[in-house]
Structures are given as C-alpha cells and as structure tokens.
ZAMARGU-4260 file (C-alpha; in steps of 0.2 Angstrom, whole numbers, plus 5000, padded with zeros to 4 digits):
<rodrens>
0) 4949/5175/4778 | 4957/5192/4769 | 4973/5198/4778 | 4981/5213/4775 | 4999/5213/4775
5) 5014/5223/4770 | 5028/5219/4760 | 5043/5228/4751 | 5042/5228/4734 | 5054/5236/4720
10) 5046/5250/4709 | 5054/5253/4693 | 5053/5271/4683 | 5059/5271/4666 | 5066/5255/4666
15) 5077/5260/4682 | 5074/5252/4700 | 5070/5267/4711 | 5069/5257/4729 | 5058/5246/4737
20) 5043/5252/4743 | 5030/5245/4755 | 5015/5240/4746 | 4999/5233/4756 | 4989/5220/4748
25) 4973/5210/4751 | 4976/5191/4749 | 4967/5175/4755 | 4983/5170/4764 | 4999/5179/4769
30) 5010/5165/4765 | 5003/5162/4748 | 5008/5179/4742 | 5022/5179/4730 | 5033/5194/4726
35) 5029/5202/4710 | 5039/5217/4699 | 5028/5230/4695 | 5033/5242/4681 | 5029/5260/4682
40) 5031/5272/4668 | 5033/5291/4672 | 5040/5306/4661 | 5056/5316/4668 | 5043/5330/4673
45) 5034/5318/4684 | 5049/5311/4693 | 5054/5328/4697 | 5038/5329/4709 | 5030/5344/4716
50) 5033/5355/4733 | 5018/5357/4743 | 5017/5366/4760 | 4999/5364/4764 | 4987/5349/4762
55) 4968/5350/4764 | 4957/5333/4764 | 4938/5332/4760 | 4928/5319/4757 | 4912/5310/4752
60) 4905/5293/4756 | 4913/5287/4741 | 4930/5296/4740 | 4943/5306/4749 | 4951/5320/4740
65) 4969/5327/4744 | 4973/5344/4737 | 4992/5348/4740 | 4995/5366/4738 | 5011/5378/4737
70) 5007/5393/4747 | 5018/5409/4746 | 5024/5412/4765 | 5018/5428/4770 | 5007/5430/4754
75) 4990/5430/4750 | 4994/5419/4734 | 4996/5399/4730 | 4992/5386/4718 | 4985/5369/4718
80) 5001/5358/4716 | 4991/5340/4715 | 4975/5332/4718 | 4974/5315/4722 | 4958/5305/4723
85) 4957/5289/4734 | 4944/5277/4738 | 4940/5275/4757 | 4949/5259/4758 | 4965/5264/4748
90) 4965/5279/4760 | 4966/5268/4774 | 4980/5259/4767 | 4989/5273/4762 | 4988/5281/4781
95) 4995/5263/4787 | 5009/5264/4775 | 5013/5284/4779 | 5013/5278/4797 | 5024/5265/4795
100) 5036/5276/4784 | 5036/5289/4798 | 5040/5276/4812 | 5055/5269/4801 | 5061/5287/4798
105) 5060/5292/4815 | 5069/5275/4821 | 5083/5280/4809 | 5085/5299/4810 | 5076/5303/4828
110) 5059/5310/4832 | 5050/5324/4822 | 5043/5338/4831 | 5028/5348/4822 | 5030/5365/4818
115) 5016/5377/4823 | 5002/5377/4813 | 4999/5390/4801 | 4986/5404/4805 | 4968/5399/4803
120) 4965/5410/4789 | 4972/5398/4778 | 4962/5387/4767 | 4944/5391/4760 | 4928/5398/4767
125) 4914/5387/4763
</rodrens>
C-alpha cells in the first residue's frame, strides 16, 4: 500500500542550505523512508525570485498551468512573470504543501484575511 506523507528536508542552493522544506513523497511504507539530501543548483538571478500580484490557473486532462503575472496597479499593462506546468498528481501535492505552510504561518503570525478581489476585468477574455 502506498502512503502519502510529509517530511522536512534540507534544500541546498549553490552549496548553501537555505532551510528545511516540506517534501511530499509516495512510499510503500512511511517507516521505511530515510531522509535524503537533495542538491539543487540555481543562478543568482533565479535566487532573487519574481514578484507576482495575480495568478491564473488553467488545466487540461494531463496538466495544470499556473501563470504568474505582475499587473501594474491602476493600469492596463502587465507581464507574465513565470509559468509553471504541473501534472495533476503534483498539483494535488503542491496544494497540500501550500495548505500546510499556510496553517503553520497563521499559527505563528495570526490569521490572514483576504483582501478584496480585483475588478472582474482582469484576466483574458476567451
């Protein structure tokens, strides 16, 4: 039987440990799982990250597409900051990881109250 579980693992960028992150794994048995070190290389530019103030999610049967935008407030211009394409299984694991991290954040810093949604004219007309 396969069991989905979450473990904290260290993540390394350019040889430096950034912090432990939650990694969701499918294993035959939770107790058989041994922690592993995962080495990830990233350029200085990648480590800066990108800012996004709007996201759009689309999907097909085979994949989810997450488009992250930077929309200029009060303007009509914006740029696609990043596009991430995920399998349905990975999307489900990512949502679980995000929900867990959001809960941990709110436990530590207090509840987050959503701001008002942007006007409906944002997005693409299909």
